[in-house]
KETI-59259 format. One record per residue: residue in three letters; x, y, z of N, C-alpha, C in turn. Coordinates in steps of 0.05 Angstrom, whole numbers, padded with zeros to 5 digits, always signed. Atoms other than C-alpha are relative to their C-alpha. Layout:
alaXYZXYZXYZ...
END
This chain:
unk+00022-00024-00005+00000+00001+00005+00020+00028-00006unk-00014-00028-00001+00028+00069-00021-00019+00018+00001unk+00013-00026+00003+00003+00138-00020-00016+00003-00020unk+00019-00007+00027-00019+00139-00092-00025-00019-00001unk+00022+00017-00001-00065+00076-00078-00020+00007+00015unk+00021-00009-00017-00097+00107-00021-00015+00025-00008unk+00017-00020+00009-00107+00171-00054-00018-00010-00020unk+00022+00012+00015-00143+00132-00112-00023-00009+00007unk+00024+00013-00010-00184+00095-00070-00022+00022+00017unk+00015-00017-00010-00207+00157-00031-00013+00018-00024unk+00016-00011+00023-00226+00192-00103-00026-00013-00005unk+00019+00015+00008-00269+00135-00113-00031+00007+00020unk+00018-00001-00020-00312+00149-00050-00007+00033+00005unk+00004-00031-00005-00311+00228-00053-00034+00007-00005unk+00028-00003-00003-00383+00236-00071-00017-00008+00015unk+00011+00014-00026-00406+00181-00020+00005+00017+00020unk-00013-00010-00020-00371+00218+00029-00016+00031+00006unk+00013-00030+00001-00404+00290+00007-00029-00007+00009unk+00030+00006-00002-00475+00256+00012+00002-00009+00035unk+00001+00011-00026-00458+00224+00083+00000+00030+00016unk-00006-00018-00018-00435+00290+00109-00022+00023-00003unk+00023-00017+00005-00496+00330+00079-00021-00012+00019unk+00028+00012-00012-00545+00279+00111+00007+00005+00031unk-00009-00005-00029-00502+00291+00182-00007+00026+00004unk+00002-00024+00001-00507+00360+00172-00027+00012+00006unk+00027-00015-00001-00578+00376+00164-00014-00017+00022unk+00002+00017-00020-00590+00321+00223+00014+00010+00022unk-00025-00006-00024-00546+00356+00283-00017-00011+00023unk+00003+00008-00029-00548+00325+00348+00019+00014+00020unk-00019-00010-00025-00521+00352+00414+00006-00019+00016unk-00018+00016-00014-00477+00325+00466-00020-00017+00015unk+00008+00019-00014-00496+00258+00488-00027-00008-00006unk+00024-00003+00011-00558+00261+00444+00002-00014-00027unk-00009+00007+00026-00523+00232+00379-00017-00025-00012unk+00009+00028+00004-00568+00174+00370-00003-00006-00029unk-00002+00008+00026-00584+00181+00297+00025+00001-00009unk-00026+00004+00013-00514+00197+00279+00015-00025+00008unk-00019+00026-00008-00485+00141+00319-00012-00023-00014unk+00019+00024+00015-00537+00091+00288+00010-00002-00028unk-00010-00005+00031-00513+00118+00215+00034-00011+00001unk-00027+00007+00002-00442+00106+00235+00006-00026+00010unk-00004+00026-00005-00446+00040+00268-00010-00022-00026unk+00012+00010+00032-00492+00015+00203+00025+00001-00012unk-00020-00007+00024-00434+00040+00159+00026-00024+00012unk-00025+00016-00009-00379+00000+00202-00008-00024-00002unk+00007+00028+00004-00414-00060+00204-00002-00010-00027unk+00002+00006+00024-00428-00059+00132+00028-00003-00015unk-00026-00004+00004-00353-00050+00122+00016-00029+00014unk-00013+00026-00012-00343-00119+00164+00022+00003+00024unk-00009-00004-00022-00314-00084+00226-00011-00008+00023unk+00013+00003-00025-00323-00106+00299-00009+00025+00014unk+00011-00020-00010-00369-00057+00326-00013+00006+00031unk+00010-00001-00031-00385-00032+00400-00014+00026+00000unk+00020-00026-00002-00443+00017+00410+00000+00008+00027unk+00007-00007-00024-00466+00060+00464+00026+00003+00025unk-00020+00007-00015-00399+00069+00491+00006+00031+00012unk+00003-00025-00010-00397+00132+00541-00024+00010-00013unk+00030-00015+00012-00471+00141+00522-00008-00008-00025unk+00014+00001+00028-00474+00149+00449+00024-00005-00018unk-00027+00003+00020-00401+00132+00426-00001-00028-00011unk+00009+00022+00018-00389+00083+00372+00036-00007-00007unk-00027+00010+00012-00320+00042+00359+00002-00023-00012unk+00001+00023+00019-00308+00005+00298+00029-00012+00000unk-00024+00017+00001-00246-00047+00302+00009-00015-00023unk-00012+00016+00025-00205-00067+00241+00024-00012+00012unk-00016+00016-00009-00168-00125+00261+00019-00009-00028unk-00021+00008+00024-00103-00135+00212+00005-00028+00000unk-00007+00029+00002-00087-00205+00184+00024-00006+00018unk-00023+00011-00015-00019-00206+00223+00001+00021+00027unk-00001-00018-00029-00006-00180+00298+00020+00022-00007unk-00014-00029-00005+00021-00111+00321-00010+00019+00010unk+00012-00017-00022+00004-00050+00350-00031+00008-00005unk+00030-00011+00004-00062-00014+00354+00005+00027-00003unk+00004-00026+00001-00076+00054+00331-00029+00011+00001unk+00022-00012-00004-00136+00098+00349+00000+00020-00020unk+00008-00022+00015-00170+00146+00296-00022+00015+00012unk+00022-00010-00012-00215+00193+00326-00018+00020-00013unk+00022-00021+00007-00280+00237+00308-00014+00008+00022unk+00022-00005-00012-00331+00274+00346-00024+00006-00012unk+00023-00003+00011-00401+00277+00330-00023+00021+00008unk+00024-00019-00013-00442+00330+00371+00001+00026-00019unk+00006-00026+00010-00470+00397+00345+00006+00021+00022unk+00004-00022-00023-00476+00463+00378-00026+00005+00005unk+00028-00007-00005-00535+00494+00402+00000+00035-00011unk+00006-00023+00011-00547+00551+00356-00010-00006-00030unk+00015+00001+00022-00585+00564+00298+00011+00008-00029unk-00016-00002+00024-00559+00556+00221-00014+00027-00013unk+00011-00022+00020-00567+00619+00175+00009-00001-00030unk-00009+00008+00022-00534+00586+00117-00024-00006-00021unk+00022+00011+00018-00584+00578+00057+00011-00014-00020unk-00010+00018+00013-00563+00515+00029-00021-00028+00004unk+00024+00025-00003-00604+00451+00009+00000-00019+00023unk+00000+00016-00023-00576+00412+00068+00006+00014+00031unk+00005-00016-00026-00587+00467+00121-00009-00021+00023unk+00014+00013-00025-00603+00440+00194-00031+00004+00002unk+00027+00006-00002-00669+00412+00198-00013+00004+00025unk+00008-00006-00033-00671+00429+00274+00004+00026+00008unk+00001-00030-00008-00682+00500+00296+00015-00001+00025unk-00018-00008-00029-00629+00518+00351+00027-00023-00002unk-00023+00013-00001-00577+00467+00327+00010+00000-00021unk-00009-00002+00027-00527+00468+00275+00030-00013+00009unk-00031+00015-00001-00456+00431+00258+00015+00025-00015unk-00007-00019+00002-00425+00497+00264+00036+00001+00006unk-00029+00007-00011-00356+00463+00289+00014-00017-00021unk-00010+00016+00018-00348+00417+00236+00006-00029+00005unk+00002+00031-00018-00365+00348+00273-00010-00010-00023unk+00016+00015+00027-00403+00328+00212+00024-00010-00018unk-00021+00003+00017-00339+00335+00169+00018-00018+00015unk-00017+00014-00011-00300+00298+00222-00011-00031+00005unk+00015+00024+00006-00351+00240+00222+00005-00013-00020unk-00002+00007+00027-00350+00236+00152+00027-00016-00011unk-00017+00008+00007-00280+00235+00139+00010-00025+00012unk-00007+00019-00012-00267+00183+00191-00012-00028-00013unk+00014+00020+00013-00320+00138+00159+00012-00004-00027unk-00017+00003+00023-00281+00145+00097+00027-00013+00002unk-00026+00014-00008-00216+00127+00126-00009-00033+00001unk+00005+00032-00007-00250+00061+00151-00007-00012-00029unk+00008+00009+00022-00279+00055+00085+00024-00008-00022unk-00029+00005+00017-00210+00056+00048+00020-00020+00017unk-00011+00017-00014-00175+00016+00099-00006-00027+00004unk+00011+00033-00001-00222-00046+00104+00007-00013-00026unk-00002+00014+00023-00205-00062+00039+00024-00011-00003unk-00028+00008-00005-00132-00073+00059+00003-00016+00024unk-00004+00016-00031-00146-00118+00126+00015-00023-00009unk-00018+00024+00004-00106-00175+00093+00029+00006-00002unk-00028-00008-00004-00044-00130+00090+00008+00015+00022unk-00003-00017-00022-00048-00098+00156+00017-00015+00019unk-00008+00009-00027-00003-00112+00215-00005+00013+00023unk+00012-00010-00028-00042-00099+00279-00030+00018-00006unk+00030-00006-00005-00109-00064+00293+00000+00032-00010unk+00003-00026-00003-00138+00003+00277-00026+00004+00016unk+00028-00009-00015-00195+00028+00321-00009+00028-00010unk+00011-00024+00005-00242+00081+00293-00016+00011+00016unk+00018-00013-00030-00273+00121+00351-00015+00024-00003unk+00020-00023+00004-00334+00166+00341-00009+00007+00026unk+00008-00007-00028-00344+00207+00404-00021+00021-00002unk+00016-00024-00002-00397+00246+00432+00008+00019+00016unk-00001-00020-00016-00403+00308+00467+00028+00010+00002unk-00022-00016-00002-00341+00346+00456-00002+00028+00008unk+00005-00029+00000-00371+00413+00458-00009+00001+00033unk+00007-00006-00030-00369+00415+00541-00009-00020+00015unk+00014+00024-00019-00396+00348+00561+00022-00026+00008unk-00026+00016-00007-00326+00314+00565-00002-00032-00014unk+00007+00026+00012-00345+00257+00514+00025-00018-00003unk-00033+00011+00002-00268+00235+00507+00000-00023+00027unk-00006+00008-00023-00263+00223+00575-00020-00023+00010unk+00017+00024-00006-00324+00182+00582+00005-00023-00015unk-00009+00025+00011-00302+00136+00529+00018-00014+00010unk-00021+00009-00009-00239+00127+00559-00009-00019+00026unk+00005+00015-00026-00268+00110+00627-00017-00026-00004unk+00016+00030+00007-00311+00060+00590+00016-00018-00016unk-00017+00020+00008-00254+00021+00561+00012+00000-00023unk-00008-00004+00028-00243+00054+00493+00030-00009-00008unk-00028+00009+00006-00169+00044+00498+00011-00025+00005unk-00002+00028+00000-00172-00028+00514-00013-00022-00020unk+00012+00028+00020-00185-00097+00481-00007+00007-00028unk-00027+00002-00009-00143-00085+00446+00014+00026+00007unk-00007-00022-00013-00104-00039+00480+00019+00015-00024unk-00017-00028+00020-00081+00032+00444+00025+00004+00002unk-00029-00004+00000-00014+00044+00430+00002+00025-00004unk+00005-00021+00010-00029+00112+00398-00022+00015-00015unk+00023-00014+00008-00081+00164+00375+00003+00022-00020unk+00002-00023+00018-00093+00212+00318-00026+00012+00002unk+00029-00018+00007-00151+00262+00311+00008+00026-00017unk+00001-00027+00019-00166+00322+00264-00018+00018+00005unk+00022-00022-00006-00205+00386+00263+00001+00014-00022unk+00005-00017+00021-00233+00426+00209+00014+00032+00010unk-00013-00022-00008-00193+00493+00207-00004+00021-00021unk+00002-00014+00022-00219+00557+00171+00028+00020-00007unk-00024-00016+00008-00150+00595+00173+00020-00012-00013unk-00013+00010+00020-00120+00544+00130-00011-00012-00024unk+00004+00016+00019-00123+00530+00062-00016-00026-00012unk+00011+00029+00002-00176+00478+00037+00022-00015-00019unk-00019+00020+00018-00135+00421+00006+00029-00004+00016unk-00023-00001-00014-00079+00429+00058-00007-00009+00030unk+00005-00002-00029-00069+00406+00131+00022+00017+00014unk-00022-00014-00023-00035+00438+00192+00007-00017+00022unk-00012+00016-00025+00012+00404+00242+00010+00019+00017unk-00015-00013-00017+00039+00429+00303+00015-00014+00022unk-00016+00012-00016+00094+00403+00346-00005+00013+00029unk+00005-00005-00031+00084+00403+00428-00024+00011+00004unk+00024-00011-00011+00033+00447+00459-00013+00016-00028unk+00015-00008+00025-00020+00460+00401-00027+00014+00011unk+00019-00016-00014-00086+00479+00445-00002+00000+00031unk-00004-00005-00030-00096+00507+00512-00024-00019+00021unk+00022+00002-00015-00136+00483+00572-00023+00019+00006unk+00019-00019-00005-00201+00517+00577-00015+00001+00024unk+00015+00003-00026-00217+00526+00647-00020+00013+00017unk+00024-00015-00003-00278+00555+00681+00006+00009+00031unk+00002-00009-00025-00279+00598+00748-00025+00015+00008unk+00020-00013-00006-00328+00630+00786+00009+00015+00030unk-00005-00014-00027-00316+00687+00842-00027+00010+00013unk+00019-00018-00012-00366+00709+00894+00008+00013+00025unk-00010-00019-00028-00351+00768+00938-00028+00001+00017unk+00021-00007-00018-00395+00777+01001+00005+00022+00016unk-00004-00027-00017-00398+00844+01030-00022+00003+00017unk+00013-00010-00026-00448+00884+01074-00021+00017-00023unk+00014-00022+00019-00507+00916+01033-00015+00021+00016unk+00010-00023-00014-00540+00979+01047-00013+00021-00020unk+00008-00020+00017-00568+01045+01022+00021+00014-00014unk-00025-00009+00014-00528+01073+00966+00005+00031+00006unk-00005-00022-00013-00536+01138+01006+00019+00001+00021unk-00018+00011-00025-00492+01108+01066+00017-00019-00005unk-00021+00021+00009-00435+01075+01031+00015-00004+00021unk-00023-00002-00028-00392+01089+01099-00016-00029+00019unk+00014+00022-00010-00449+01033+01128+00005-00025-00011unk+00000+00027+00015-00434+00979+01077+00033-00008-00004unk-00022+00013+00011-00379+00938+01054-00005-00009-00030unk+00009+00001+00031-00390+00949+00978+00020-00018-00013unk-00011+00023+00019-00375+00885+00937+00004+00005-00023unk-00012-00009+00033-00377+00923+00872+00027+00008+00001unk-00023-00014-00002-00323+00966+00894+00025-00020-00002unk-00021+00024-00002-00282+00903+00917+00003-00016-00028unk-00005+00018+00028-00299+00866+00854+00009+00012-00021unk-00010-00015+00018-00276+00918+00813+00032-00003+00002unk-00027+00008-00003-00208+00914+00846+00013-00024-00005unk-00001+00028+00005-00210+00843+00843+00009-00004-00028unk-00004+00002+00028-00219+00850+00766+00030+00012-00009unk-00022-00007+00008-00166+00895+00755+00027-00012+00008unk-00021+00011-00009-00116+00860+00795+00005-00028-00013unk-00006+00030+00013-00126+00791+00764+00009+00002-00026unk-00014-00004+00025-00107+00825+00699+00026+00002-00003unk-00030-00001-00004-00037+00833+00724+00011-00028+00004unk-00014+00026-00001-00028+00757+00731+00011-00006-00024unk-00017+00004+00022-00016+00750+00658+00021+00026-00012unk-00017-00020+00006+00011+00821+00649+00027+00003+00016unk-00022-00010-00012+00060+00826+00703+00012-00030+00017unk-00011+00021-00017+00069+00751+00734+00006-00023-00018unk-00004+00020+00019+00074+00708+00675+00020+00009-00021unk-00016+00000+00017+00135+00703+00628-00007+00015-00024unk+00017-00007+00029+00112+00751+00563+00002-00020-00019unk-00002+00018+00024+00138+00696+00519-00021-00030+00010unk+00014+00021-00006+00089+00642+00556-00025+00008-00006unk+00032+00001+00007+00017+00642+00526-00016-00005+00023unk+00017+00001-00020-00034+00655+00578-00026+00012-00005unk+00023-00019+00005-00106+00681+00577-00015-00008+00030unk+00018-00008-00023-00151+00706+00641-00024+00016-00014unk+00023-00015+00007-00220+00731+00618-00019-00004+00023unk+00024+00003-00018-00274+00751+00663-00020+00008-00022unk+00024-00002+00021-00339+00747+00620-00022+00010+00009unk+00028-00003-00018-00395+00755+00671+00008+00014+00023unk-00001-00019-00026-00396+00812+00726-00023+00007+00006unk+00030-00008-00006-00465+00812+00762+00002+00005+00029unk+00007-00015-00030-00488+00852+00823-00016+00020+00001unk+00020-00025-00004-00542+00898+00848-00025-00005-00013unk+00030-00002+00010-00619+00904+00833-00012+00027+00000unk+00019-00023+00000-00635+00974+00843+00021+00023+00000unk-00023-00021-00002-00599+01045+00836+00010+00010+00024unk-00009-00013-00027-00598+01062+00906+00003-00020+00020unk-00005+00027-00019-00580+00997+00939+00028-00013-00003unk-00022+00018+00001-00512+00971+00948-00005-00025+00006unk+00011+00034-00004-00519+00892+00943+00024-00008+00022unk-00016+00017-00020-00491+00843+00994+00023-00017-00020unk-00023+00012+00012-00453+00809+00937+00001+00002-00029unk-00002+00002+00027-00425+00802+00868+00012-00022-00009unk-00006+00023+00011-00412+00747+00821+00022+00002-00023unk-00014-00001+00024-00359+00740+00770+00013-00026-00011unk-00006+00024+00015-00348+00686+00717+00019+00006-00024unk-00021+00006+00023-00293+00666+00666+00011-00020-00002unk-00010+00024+00012-00248+00626+00634+00038+00013+00006unk-00032-00007+00004-00167+00616+00636+00008-00023-00016unk-00006+00014+00019-00132+00586+00583+00033-00001+00005unk-00029-00001-00003-00060+00559+00590+00007-00030-00016unk-00011+00014+00022-00014+00512+00548+00010-00027+00015unk-00016+00023-00013+00020+00468+00598-00011-00006+00030unk+00011+00006-00022+00004+00435+00662+00014+00019+00026unk-00015-00018-00019+00055+00477+00702-00017+00025+00006unk+00015-00026+00000+00018+00543+00685-00032-00004+00008unk+00022+00005-00012-00048+00508+00694-00005-00002+00036unk+00007-00003-00027-00034+00504+00768+00011+00023+00011unk-00011-00021-00008+00002+00564+00775-00027+00024+00000unk+00014-00030+00003-00051+00619+00752-00027-00007+00024unk+00020+00001-00023-00112+00588+00801+00012+00007+00027unk-00013-00013-00023-00064+00594+00859+00005+00029+00009unk+00000-00031+00003-00047+00660+00843-00020+00016+00001unk+00019-00014-00005-00114+00681+00837-00014+00004+00024unk+00011+00004-00025-00138+00653+00899+00015+00028+00019unk-00008-00015-00021-00085+00692+00936+00000+00031-00007unk+00006-00031+00004-00099+00761+00905-00030+00006+00005unk+00030-00001-00005-00174+00754+00912+00001-00001+00034unk-00005-00004-00032-00157+00735+00993+00005+00024+00010unk-00013-00026-00012-00116+00793+01000-00021+00023-00006unk+00022-00018+00005-00169+00841+00975-00018+00002+00013unk+00026+00003-00014-00228+00814+01001+00007+00009+00034unk-00008-00001-00030-00191+00814+01071+00005+00027+00008unk-00013-00029-00006-00165+00885+01070-00025+00016+00003unk+00019-00016+00006-00236+00910+01056-00024-00011+00016unk+00026+00011-00018-00275+00866+01110-00016-00021-00010unk+00018+00015+00018-00307+00823+01056+00007-00027+00000unk-00007+00028+00001-00310+00746+01045-00005-00008-00028unk+00003+00013+00031-00309+00706+00981+00004-00026-00002unk-00003+00027+00010-00313+00639+00946+00014-00003-00027unk-00016+00002+00025-00270+00620+00892-00005-00030-00008unk+00005+00025+00010-00295+00558+00850+00013+00000-00030unk-00019+00002+00021-00241+00534+00800-00007-00032-00011unk+00008+00028+00012-00268+00479+00750+00022-00005-00025unk-00018+00007+00019-00212+00452+00708-00016-00019-00022unk+00018+00012+00021-00246+00430+00640+00021-00020-00017unk-00015+00013+00013-00204+00398+00583+00033+00004+00004unk-00030-00007+00005-00124+00387+00587+00006+00015-00024unk-00009-00011+00029-00080+00424+00539+00006-00021-00022unk-00011+00021+00021-00070+00386+00472+00028+00005-00003unk-00033-00005+00004+00006+00371+00471+00007-00022-00010unk-00009+00023+00018+00030+00330+00413+00022-00009+00003unk-00025+00021+00004+00076+00272+00406+00013+00012-00021unk-00020-00001+00021+00131+00291+00362+00003-00021-00017unk+00001+00023+00016+00135+00221+00333-00018-00005-00011unk+00025+00002+00014+00063+00214+00318+00000+00024-00020unk+00008-00021+00019+00062+00287+00288+00020+00000-00027unk-00017+00009+00024+00120+00260+00242-00011-00015-00021unk+00018+00021+00020+00075+00207+00217-00018+00015-00016unk+00025-00018+00017+00019+00258+00197+00018+00014-00020unk-00021-00016+00016+00076+00302+00166+00005-00018-00020unk+00001+00017+00019+00096+00243+00125-00023-00008-00023unk+00026+00010+00015+00030+00217+00106-00014+00026-00011unk+00012-00027+00017+00006+00291+00088+00012+00004-00022unk-00020-00004+00025+00063+00299+00043-00006-00022-00025unk+00007+00024+00013+00050+00228+00013-00027+00005-00021unk+00024-00008+00021-00025+00247-00006-00003+00023-00014unk+00007-00031+00008-00026+00321-00010+00026+00010-00014unk-00030-00007+00011+00051+00336-00037+00009+00021+00027unk-00016-00014-00019+00098+00379+00002-00015+00025+00008unk+00012-00028-00001+00061+00445-00009-00028-00002+00015unk+00026+00007-00006-00002+00409+00020+00002-00007+00032unk-00002+00006-00022+00027+00404+00087+00016+00025+00013unk-00011-00025-00007+00039+00471+00133+00006-00006+00026unk-00009+00001-00028+00070+00476+00205-00011+00029+00007unk+00014-00029-00018+00027+00520+00249+00019+00013+00015unk-00020-00013-00021+00072+00575+00285-00006+00001+00021unk+00008-00003-00026+00029+00585+00337-00025-00019+00012unk+00025+00018-00013-00022+00544+00386-00021+00020+00001unk+00031-00020-00003-00092+00566+00390-00002-00003+00031unk+00006+00001-00021-00123+00582+00457-00025-00012+00004unk+00027+00020+00004-00187+00539+00442+00014-00023+00015unk-00004+00029-00012-00193+00473+00476-00019-00017-00017unk+00009+00018+00012-00204+00409+00454-00004-00032+00020unk-00004+00027-00018-00222+00341+00493+00017-00023-00009unk-00029+00027+00012-00172+00301+00445+00019-00005+00022unk-00023-00003-00022-00126+00321+00502-00001-00027+00017unk+00001+00024-00018-00151+00263+00545+00012-00028-00015unk-00015+00022+00014-00122+00213+00489+00028+00007+00003unk-00027-00006+00001-00059+00249+00492+00013-00003+00027unk-00012+00005-00030-00053+00242+00568+00003-00030-00005unk+00005+00032-00006-00066+00165+00556+00022-00014-00013unk-00018+00011+00019-00022+00150+00498+00011+00024-00016unk-00010-00012+00020+00026+00178+00448-00026+00014-00023unk+00022-00004+00018-00022+00221+00404+00009+00030-00006unk-00004-00026+00012-00024+00284+00358-00026+00010-00011unk+00026-00010+00011-00083+00328+00333+00012+00019-00023unk+00000-00020+00026-00084+00362+00264-00016+00014-00012unk+00024-00016+00013-00125+00413+00225+00000-00009-00028unk+00009+00004+00031-00154+00403+00157-00012+00027-00010unk+00008-00031+00008-00160+00464+00121-00025+00003-00015unk+00030-00002+00013-00233+00492+00097-00002+00023-00019unk+00000-00027+00008-00218+00560+00072+00002-00001-00031unk+00004-00006+00027-00238+00572+00000-00011+00028-00010unk+00011-00030+00003-00247+00647-00018-00018-00001-00026unk+00016+00003+00030-00272+00630-00094-00027-00011+00009unk+00023+00008-00004-00326+00587-00063-00019+00018+00025unk+00016-00016-00024-00342+00640-00008+00000-00012+00027unk-00006+00013-00018-00321+00595+00043+00021+00010+00019unk-00023-00010-00006-00283+00637+00095-00011+00005+00033unk+00007-00004-00028-00325+00637+00161+00012-00013+00023unk-00007+00015-00022-00304+00623+00231-00011-00024+00012unk+00017+00018-00019-00321+00565+00275-00019+00013+00014unk+00022-00008-00023-00382+00572+00319-00015+00025-00016unk+00011-00023+00007-00404+00620+00268-00032-00012-00016unk+00033+00015+00011-00483+00612+00239+00002+00000-00035unk-00004+00000+00029-00457+00618+00171+00025-00017-00010unk-00026+00019+00004-00398+00568+00176-00009-00025-00016unk+00003+00022+00020-00393+00514+00121+00027-00005-00002unk-00029+00005+00008-00335+00479+00088-00001-00007-00028unk+00010+00009+00033-00310+00460+00018+00000-00031+00007unk+00004+00029-00008-00330+00393+00017+00018-00016-00021unk-00026+00009+00018-00265+00372-00033+00011-00009+00021unk-00018+00009-00017-00228+00363+00028-00010-00023+00016unk+00001+00025-00016-00267+00301+00058+00014-00021-00010unk-00013+00027+00005-00240+00249+00019+00032+00001+00005unk-00035-00002-00006-00166+00278+00024+00006+00000+00027unk-00007+00000-00026-00174+00283+00097-00005-00036+00010unk+00004+00031-00008-00198+00203+00098+00025-00010-00010unk-00019+00010+00016-00138+00192+00051+00024+00010+00022unk-00020-00003-00023-00090+00226+00103+00000-00014+00020unk+00006+00015-00029-00121+00189+00164+00008-00025-00007unk-00003+00031+00008-00115+00122+00127+00030+00000-00006unk-00028+00002+00001-00042+00135+00109+00014+00008+00021unk-00017-00005-00026-00021+00156+00179-00008-00025+00016unk+00010+00030-00018-00056+00086+00209+00022-00020-00016unk-00018+00015+00019-00012+00055+00147+00024-00002+00013unk-00033-00008-00003+00055+00088+00165+00005-00010+00034unk-00003+00004-00032+00043+00079+00242+00004-00032+00000unk-00002+00028-00003+00030+00006+00235+00027-00015-00011unk-00027+00010+00017+00087-00009+00186+00025+00007+00014unk-00023-00011-00012+00136+00034+00226+00003-00021+00032unk+00000+00013-00025+00120-00009+00286-00010-00030+00010unk+00007+00028+00002+00110-00076+00268+00018-00017+00020
END
């Protein structure tokens, strides 16, 4: 099996993949409710003769291709859930469910992974080892990856490496983007509640004003990134909600602030909340107020393994040519729960370009007008298939 053969096989299923993607796009399902999508996936995998497991981590599906010869096991992953937003595209395959839309490209992810299974299932007698095709629910906030791992997705057979991919509007359609080391941030959540002493707005001296204290906390927290972290170290601390008060002449008893912290490594992920707590404690104590600080870690950062990234790079060049593979210069501060696979086994996450200005496809992720250049589907399938072949060949 070489890249030319894999590429030819992918071109044969191009139209079928477009049809599958449009079907999934028009029937979006939110996290842990991907019943129609998972049924479609399972049916297709069974038709290909794979060993299929259903309802893993609620609605997850795994199809396992067992090669004729013994060897390692590689996992290829896609997510299936949509976003809770209304699609504004005027297209024949527009979402049929108001308030739900595939605005993050998971319909494409599911489709191209099915495509890679369609390609690789034709070479079962030539494969050393196993390939797991994992279709994950609930990436958008409900931790589907962790659910599937806890349900045994990395066992029987034991997974040795994992690869995932995401549509990317910043990269030209027909190309993939790779990133060594840190690629995506840990998207953590925090909530701060400051308790003061309410009273009449005309008698502030008889109160402990939580709004005033909250403003000081807000401004001081901004100094963590600007003054306490090395300027070459990427980090984000954003307060996105600030709620307090109910009347123009009443100083309230409390205020609440909610926000997010983004960090690219585990050391920074531990440092920032500790520093936040120290600052909040000092300011509230100085004013005689009390506080609660709730910090909720979401997904870990995506940190790519260099060896697996090299395999994606080589496979990408074999399928798309040298100009078809670009190395991303900077990580993104967005998060992805593919990171849970990266914590368990050597893994890499790459992006598939979707931008095509001639077709008017240039909208960002999570945009009600988001769409993709469908010519990328079979190409991404071919790249993933070639990645699996190269990994298993190199680890026989």
